C-alpha positions as CSV (number, residue, x, y, z in Angstrom):
1,M,241.2,101.5,287.1
2,D,240.6,105.1,288.0
3,A,240.3,105.9,291.7
4,K,237.0,107.8,291.2
5,V,235.5,104.7,289.5
6,L,236.7,102.4,292.3
7,R,235.3,104.7,295.0
8,R,231.9,104.7,293.2
9,R,231.9,100.9,292.9
10,K,232.6,100.6,296.7
11,I,229.7,102.9,297.4
12,H,227.5,101.0,295.0
13,Y,228.3,97.6,296.7
14,T,227.4,99.2,300.1
15,I,224.1,100.4,298.7
16,R,223.3,97.0,297.1
17,K,223.8,95.3,300.4
18,K,220.9,97.3,301.8
19,I,218.4,97.3,298.9
20,A,216.9,94.7,296.7
21,G,214.0,94.7,294.2
22,S,211.1,92.3,294.1
23,N,208.5,91.5,291.5
24,Q,206.0,94.0,293.0
25,K,208.6,96.6,293.9
26,P,211.6,96.3,291.5
27,R,214.9,98.1,291.8
28,L,215.3,101.1,289.5
29,S,219.0,101.0,288.6
30,V,220.8,103.9,287.0
31,F,224.0,103.8,285.0
32,R,225.5,107.1,283.8
33,S,228.2,107.3,281.2
34,N,229.8,110.5,279.9
35,N,227.3,110.9,277.1
36,D,224.3,108.7,277.9
37,I,222.2,107.5,280.8
38,Y,220.6,104.0,281.2
39,V,217.9,102.8,283.6
40,Q,216.5,99.4,284.3
41,L,213.7,97.9,286.4
42,I,215.2,94.8,288.0
43,D,213.6,92.0,289.9
44,D,216.5,90.8,292.1
45,H,214.5,87.8,293.4
46,D,214.3,86.2,289.9
47,G,217.4,88.0,288.5
48,K,215.5,89.5,285.6
49,T,215.3,92.9,284.0
50,L,211.6,93.8,283.7
51,A,212.0,97.0,281.6
52,A,214.8,99.3,280.4
53,A,215.2,102.8,278.9
54,S,218.1,104.9,277.9
55,S,219.0,108.2,276.3
56,K,219.8,106.2,273.1
57,D,216.1,105.3,272.5
58,K,214.9,106.7,269.2
59,D,212.2,109.0,270.7
60,I,214.7,110.5,273.2
61,T,217.6,110.9,270.8
62,A,215.3,112.8,268.5
63,Q,214.7,115.4,271.2
64,K,216.9,118.5,271.4
65,G,218.2,119.5,274.9
66,T,220.9,119.1,277.4
67,K,221.9,115.7,278.9
68,T,220.0,116.6,282.1
69,E,216.8,117.3,280.1
70,K,217.2,114.0,278.2
71,S,217.7,112.2,281.6
72,K,214.3,113.5,282.7
73,L,212.8,112.1,279.6
74,V,214.4,108.7,280.3
75,G,212.8,108.8,283.8
76,A,209.4,109.5,282.2
77,A,210.0,106.6,279.7
78,I,210.8,104.1,282.4
79,A,207.7,105.2,284.4
80,R,205.5,104.7,281.3
81,K,207.0,101.2,280.8
82,A,206.5,100.3,284.5
83,N,202.9,101.5,284.3
84,E,202.3,99.2,281.3
85,L,203.6,96.3,283.4
86,G,201.3,97.3,286.3
87,I,204.2,98.5,288.5
88,S,203.5,101.6,290.6
89,A,206.4,101.5,293.1
90,A,210.2,100.9,292.8
91,V,213.3,101.1,294.9
92,F,215.7,103.7,293.6
93,D,219.3,102.6,293.2
94,R,221.6,105.5,292.3
95,S,224.5,103.0,291.8
96,G,227.1,105.0,293.8
97,Y,226.5,108.3,291.9
98,L,225.6,111.4,293.9
99,Y,221.9,112.2,293.9
100,H,222.5,115.3,291.8
101,G,222.2,116.4,288.2
102,R,221.3,113.7,285.7
103,V,220.6,111.0,288.4
104,K,218.3,113.4,290.1
105,A,216.6,114.3,286.8
106,V,215.9,110.6,286.1
107,A,214.3,110.2,289.6
108,E,212.2,113.4,289.0
109,G,211.1,112.2,285.6
110,A,210.0,108.8,286.9
111,R,208.1,110.4,289.8
112,E,206.3,112.7,287.4
113,G,205.5,109.7,285.3
114,G,203.7,108.1,288.3
115,L,206.4,105.9,289.8
116,E,206.8,106.0,293.6
117,F,210.0,105.5,295.5
């Protein structure tokens, strides 16, 4: 495995020791691949994914724009789904990625959609 990936995983494990999501305040987990971005609202207490969104969703794929702009739309989509479930707050889990670029865009999109961190 690549040294960069191993370093990110170590950081991710350190972060996960400190944060956990509940039913009222789930964990907003971000995964970033080279082309797409995926987010999930996770209840760690029950071990269930409450909602998910990604840049592969039909309404987001149809949009034109950069990967960062699409990431912001993914953040807004997860906030909309959380709102439908009656969730207003979440714990942001950047999964070892730097809070910069696409990860930051997801967070900003979710905040603008009404989700609080």
